[in-house]
C-alpha positions in Angstrom: -20.2 -52.6 54.7 -22.3 -52.5 51.5 -21.2 -49.0 50.8 -17.5 -50.0 51.1 -18.1 -52.7 48.5 -19.4 -50.2 46.0 -16.4 -47.9 46.5 -14.0 -50.8 46.1 -15.7 -52.1 43.0 -15.7 -48.7 41.2 -12.1 -47.9 42.2 -11.1 -51.4 41.1 -12.4 -50.7 37.6 -10.2 -47.7 37.4 -7.2 -49.5 38.7 -7.6 -52.2 36.0 -7.8 -49.5 33.4 -4.6 -47.9 34.8 -2.6 -51.1 34.2 -3.7 -51.3 30.6 -3.7 -47.7 29.3 -2.3 -48.6 25.8 -4.7 -51.4 25.2 -7.9 -49.7 26.5 -7.3 -46.1 25.5 -4.6 -46.1 22.9 -6.3 -43.4 20.8 -6.6 -41.0 23.7 -3.7 -38.7 24.3 -4.4 -38.3 28.0 -2.6 -40.5 30.5 -4.0 -41.9 33.8 -1.9 -39.3 35.6 -3.5 -36.5 33.5 -7.0 -37.8 34.1 -6.6 -37.7 37.9 -4.3 -34.7 38.2 -6.5 -32.4 36.1 -9.8 -33.5 37.6 -12.0 -30.9 39.2 -12.8 -30.3 42.9 -15.8 -28.4 44.4 -17.4 -28.3 47.7 -19.4 -26.5 50.4 -18.8 -25.8 54.1 -21.6 -24.6 56.2 -23.6 -24.5 59.4 -27.2 -25.6 60.0 -29.4 -25.0 63.1 -33.0 -25.9 64.0 -35.2 -25.5 67.0 -38.8 -26.8 67.4 -41.1 -25.7 70.1 -44.0 -28.1 70.5 -47.3 -27.7 72.3 -46.8 -31.0 74.1 -44.9 -31.0 77.4 -41.2 -31.9 77.5 -41.0 -32.0 73.7 -39.0 -28.9 72.7 -35.8 -29.8 70.9 -32.9 -28.3 68.9 -29.7 -29.2 67.3 -26.9 -27.7 65.1 -24.2 -29.1 62.8 -21.2 -27.9 60.9 -20.9 -29.7 57.6 -18.4 -30.2 54.8 -19.0 -31.7 51.4 -16.2 -32.3 48.8 -16.7 -33.5 45.2 -14.1 -34.7 42.8 -14.5 -35.7 39.2 -11.8 -36.8 36.8 -11.4 -35.6 33.2 -13.2 -37.7 30.6 -10.9 -40.4 29.3 -12.1 -42.3 26.3 -15.6 -41.0 27.3 -15.3 -42.4 30.8 -15.3 -40.4 34.0 -15.1 -41.3 37.7 -16.6 -39.1 40.4 -17.0 -39.2 44.2 -18.4 -36.9 46.8 -17.6 -36.9 50.5 -20.0 -35.6 53.2 -19.1 -35.0 56.9 -21.2 -33.7 59.8 -19.9 -32.4 63.1 -22.2 -31.9 66.1 -22.3 -28.4 67.6 -25.4 -28.6 69.8 -28.1 -31.0 70.6 -30.8 -30.7 73.3 -34.2 -32.2 74.1 -36.6 -31.3 77.0 -37.0 -34.9 78.1 -33.2 -35.1 78.8 -32.7 -38.4 77.1 -33.6 -38.0 73.4 -30.8 -36.9 71.1 -32.4 -34.9 68.2 -29.0 -34.7 66.4 -28.7 -38.5 66.2 -32.2 -38.8 65.0 -31.4 -36.8 61.8 -27.7 -37.5 61.5 -27.5 -41.3 61.4 -23.9 -41.3 60.1 -21.4 -38.4 60.3 -19.2 -39.5 57.4 -20.5 -40.9 54.1 -20.1 -41.0 50.4 -23.4 -39.9 48.8 -21.8 -40.1 45.3 -19.4 -42.7 43.9 -19.9 -43.3 40.2 -18.6 -44.1 36.8 -20.1 -42.2 33.8 -19.6 -43.3 30.2 -20.6 -41.0 27.4 -21.6 -42.3 24.0 -23.0 -40.9 20.7 -23.2 -37.1 20.9 -25.1 -36.3 24.1 -26.0 -39.6 25.8 -24.5 -41.4 28.8 -24.6 -44.3 31.3 -24.0 -43.8 35.0 -23.5 -46.5 37.6 -22.8 -46.4 41.4 -24.2 -43.8 43.8 -25.5 -40.6 42.2 -27.7 -37.6 42.8 -31.1 -38.5 41.3 -33.0 -35.2 41.8 -32.7 -34.1 38.2 -33.0 -37.7 36.8 -36.0 -39.3 38.4 -39.0 -39.0 40.7 -37.3 -41.0 43.5 -37.6 -39.6 47.0 -34.8 -37.9 48.9 -31.6 -37.1 47.0 -29.2 -40.0 46.3 -29.7 -43.4 44.7 -27.6 -46.6 44.5 -27.9 -48.3 41.1 -27.6 -47.0 37.6 -29.3 -45.2 34.7 -29.0 -44.4 31.0 -29.8 -41.0 29.6 -30.4 -40.9 25.8 -30.5 -37.3 24.3 -29.9 -37.8 20.6 -33.3 -36.4 19.5 -33.9 -32.7 19.6 -36.0 -31.5 22.6 -36.3 -35.1 23.9 -34.5 -37.0 26.7 -35.2 -40.6 27.6 -34.1 -42.0 30.9 -34.1 -45.7 32.1 -32.6 -47.0 35.3 -32.7 -49.2 38.3 -32.3 -48.4 42.0 -31.7 -50.7 45.0 -31.5 -48.2 47.9 -31.7 -44.5 48.4 -30.8 -41.8 51.0 -31.0 -38.2 52.0 -27.5 -36.8 52.6 -27.3 -33.0 52.9 -27.0 -30.2 55.4 -29.9 -31.3 57.6 -29.9 -35.1 57.0 -27.2 -37.7 57.4 -28.8 -40.9 56.4 -26.8 -44.0 55.5 -27.8 -45.7 52.3 -30.9 -47.8 53.1 -31.0 -46.1 56.5 -30.0 -47.8 59.8 -33.4 -49.5 60.0 -33.3 -50.6 56.3 -36.4 -48.5 55.5 -34.9 -47.2 52.3 -33.4 -50.6 51.2 -35.8 -52.0 48.7 -35.5 -55.6 49.8 -36.7 -54.6 53.3 -39.9 -56.7 53.8 -40.8 -54.7 57.0 -41.2 -51.6 54.8 -42.3 -52.9 51.4 -44.0 -56.1 52.3 -43.3 -59.8 52.1 -41.8 -60.9 48.8 -41.1 -57.3 47.5 -38.4 -57.1 44.9 -34.9 -55.8 45.6 -35.0 -53.2 42.7 -37.0 -50.3 41.5 -37.1 -49.9 37.7 -37.8 -46.4 36.5 -38.5 -44.8 33.0 -38.8 -41.1 32.2 -39.3 -39.0 29.1 -38.8 -35.2 28.9 -40.2 -33.7 25.7 -40.6 -30.1 24.8 -42.2 -29.8 21.4 -42.5 -26.0 21.6 -41.0 -23.4 23.9 -44.1 -23.0 26.0 -45.1 -26.6 26.4 -43.3 -29.6 28.1 -44.3 -33.2 28.9 -42.7 -35.4 31.5 -44.3 -38.9 31.6 -42.7 -41.4 34.1 -43.1 -45.0 35.1 -41.8 -46.7 38.3 -42.1 -50.4 39.1 -41.2 -52.3 42.3 -42.2 -55.9 42.2 -44.9 -57.0 44.7 -45.0 -53.5 46.2 -46.3 -50.8 43.8 -45.9 -49.3 40.4 -46.5 -45.7 39.4 -47.5 -44.1 36.1 -47.4 -40.3 36.1 -47.3 -37.4 33.8 -46.3 -33.8 34.5 -47.5 -31.3 31.8 -46.1 -27.8 32.0 -47.1 -24.6 30.3 -45.3 -21.3 30.4 -45.8 -18.1 28.5 -45.1 -14.4 28.6 -47.2 -11.3 28.1 -44.3 -9.2 26.9 -46.3 -6.0 26.6 -46.8 -6.0 30.4 -43.8 -8.0 31.4 -45.8 -10.8 32.9 -44.8 -14.5 32.9 -47.4 -17.1 33.6 -48.1 -20.8 33.4 -48.3 -23.9 35.5 -48.1 -27.6 35.9 -50.8 -30.3 35.9 -49.6 -33.5 37.4 -51.5 -36.9 37.4 -50.3 -40.1 39.0 -51.9 -43.5 39.1 -50.5 -45.9 41.8 -51.0 -49.6 41.4 -50.7 -51.1 44.8 -49.5 -54.7 45.2 -48.7 -54.7 48.9 -51.3 -56.4 51.1 -53.7 -54.1 52.8 -53.5 -51.2 50.3 -55.6 -50.3 47.3 -54.8 -48.3 44.1 -54.7 -44.5 44.2 -55.2 -41.6 41.8 -53.6 -38.2 42.5 -54.2 -34.9 40.7 -52.1 -31.7 41.3 -52.7 -28.3 39.7 -50.0 -25.6 40.2 -50.5 -22.3 38.4 -48.0 -19.3 38.7 -47.7 -15.7 37.6 -44.7 -13.5 37.8 -44.1 -9.8 37.2 -40.7 -8.3 37.8 -39.4 -9.4 41.2 -42.8 -10.7 42.5 -44.0 -14.3 41.9 -47.3 -15.9 43.0 -47.7 -19.6 43.0 -50.7 -21.8 44.0 -51.2 -25.5 44.3 -54.2 -27.8 44.7 -53.7 -31.5 45.5 -56.2 -34.3 45.8 -55.4 -37.8 47.2 -57.6 -40.9 47.4 -59.3 -42.0 50.6 -59.7 -45.3 52.4 -56.7 -47.6 52.3 -55.2 -46.1 49.1 -51.5 -46.2 48.7 -51.1 -42.5 48.0 -47.4 -42.2 48.7 -45.1 -45.2 48.1 -42.1 -45.1 50.2 -39.7 -44.3 47.4 -41.8 -41.7 45.6 -40.6 -38.1 45.6 -42.6 -35.3 47.3 -42.8 -33.5 44.0 -46.0 -31.5 44.7 -45.2 -29.5 47.8 -44.9 -25.8 48.0 -44.7 -25.8 51.8 -41.8 -27.6 53.5 -43.7 -29.1 56.5 -46.3 -31.0 54.5 -47.4 -34.3 56.0 -51.0 -34.4 54.7 -50.1 -36.5 51.6 -49.7 -39.5 53.9 -53.3 -39.3 55.1 -56.3 -40.8 53.4 -58.5 -38.4 51.4 -56.2 -35.5 51.7 -57.1 -32.3 49.9 -54.4 -29.6 50.1 -54.5 -25.9 49.1 -51.2 -24.0 49.1 -50.1 -20.5 48.0 -46.8 -18.6 48.0 -45.7 -15.0 47.3 -42.1 -14.4 46.8 -40.2 -11.1 46.3 -36.6 -11.2 45.0 -34.0 -8.5 44.3 -30.3 -8.5 43.5 -28.9 -10.3 46.5 -31.9 -11.2 48.6 -35.4 -12.7 48.6 -38.3 -13.1 51.0 -41.3 -15.3 50.8 -44.5 -16.2 52.6 -46.3 -19.6 52.1 -49.6 -20.8 53.4 -51.1 -24.2 53.3 -54.3 -25.7 54.6 -55.4 -29.4 54.3 -58.2 -31.7 55.3 -58.1 -35.5 55.4 -59.8 -38.5 57.1 -59.3 -38.5 60.8 -55.8 -39.6 61.8 -54.9 -40.7 65.4 -51.6 -38.7 65.1 -52.6 -35.7 63.0 -56.3 -35.0 63.6 -58.5 -34.0 60.7 -56.5 -31.3 59.0 -53.7 -28.8 59.5 -52.6 -25.3 58.5 -49.0 -24.2 57.9 -47.5 -20.7 57.7 -43.9 -20.5 56.5 -41.7 -17.4 56.3 -38.3 -17.4 54.5 -35.6 -14.9 53.9 -32.4 -15.5 51.9 -29.4 -13.2 51.3 -26.2 -13.6 49.2 -23.5 -12.0 51.2 -21.0 -12.7 48.4 -21.0 -14.7 45.2 -20.1 -17.8 47.2 -21.6 -17.1 50.7 -25.3 -17.1 51.5 -27.6 -17.3 54.5 -31.2 -18.6 54.7 -33.7 -18.3 57.6 -37.0 -20.1 57.8 -39.8 -19.9 60.4 -42.8 -22.3 60.5 -46.1 -22.1 62.4 -48.0 -25.4 62.1 -51.4 -26.1 63.7 -53.5 -29.3 63.6 -57.3 -29.6 63.8 -59.1 -31.7 66.4 -56.1 -33.1 68.2 -54.3 -32.0 71.3 -50.5 -31.4 71.9 -49.6 -31.6 68.2 -49.1 -28.0 67.2 -45.5 -26.6 66.9 -43.4 -23.7 65.8 -40.0 -24.2 64.2 -37.0 -22.1 63.1 -34.2 -23.2 60.8 -31.1 -21.3 59.8 -28.3 -22.2 57.3 -25.1 -20.4 56.3 -22.9 -21.9 53.6 -19.8 -21.1 51.6 -19.4 -22.7 48.2 -16.0 -23.2 46.6 
């Protein structure tokens, strides 16, 4: 219902403009018909499959989906654009050893949704304001992929971008997730007191700066505030250089976050992450070290992105006192790439995840054509000092972009 209200509101704004084209946009030669007729379409159609074999009895499960996403964006009209993206899932297979659980429904909460519905207004030379539902992965450190709210991007100073915004709910809507905004249990709706505590505010305020004073150095400080739940101050410092004589690229990121916890029962946290890399020709090596606070520290607020991981199956960040080492080697050539990633972690004893884990991940990707690619991933995950928790998992995805 709330999603429908957003769509109606944004479309309503455009309808109003369409009745007053001369008054609102007299100086623009485009008509309403031009704006919509000459807009751009893009999309992806694909298939995703996963199967997990667990150590515990009657716990193996698998599912598969066919998915379609379509995005449409109008031409700019007096600096204003409207965009929308539709996502649909269709179940192909779903099975669980216990005979009752439906793994497909656990990941695909809604088969049809609108992950993006937005208005964008450009001003000055390179700045803009966006409101509605939008893809936040290149905008903020919010978890998952889509947000509902709005943000301003100011890019009038060379090598500097300033971002300020608010978010009220978020979601993960892609090939292997079909969440509704806020989720069916409201866990990603910021006014959910069950998730964020009694009296928590309905909005997340976020501020980001991206500054690159010289080619080899970048700074990305960020601040996030959710009233009576938590606030985050972080900075990502990146260094990159090239040893041209030997064709070697190298560098890395150092990330620091301080989390100020306001929710009852949690304390503040400090997180440090160091991620160096080196690349020569088609071969890249990347390493990561992460350290999280112990005790009752709020190491990972519910809306904070997993921006540190090299491995995909990481759960250690949610455990007190986690210390994680990761490494990846990747080899890429014209149409294909392969990689192997390893992670090991220790943390305070957890009733569900023991005292640590190791993760081996193998991936291969191949571009069959310019628009068609396939990806296969295989995971071997083992936990320390706990029974019936280890598992192996395989994932495959084929997609065609148009």
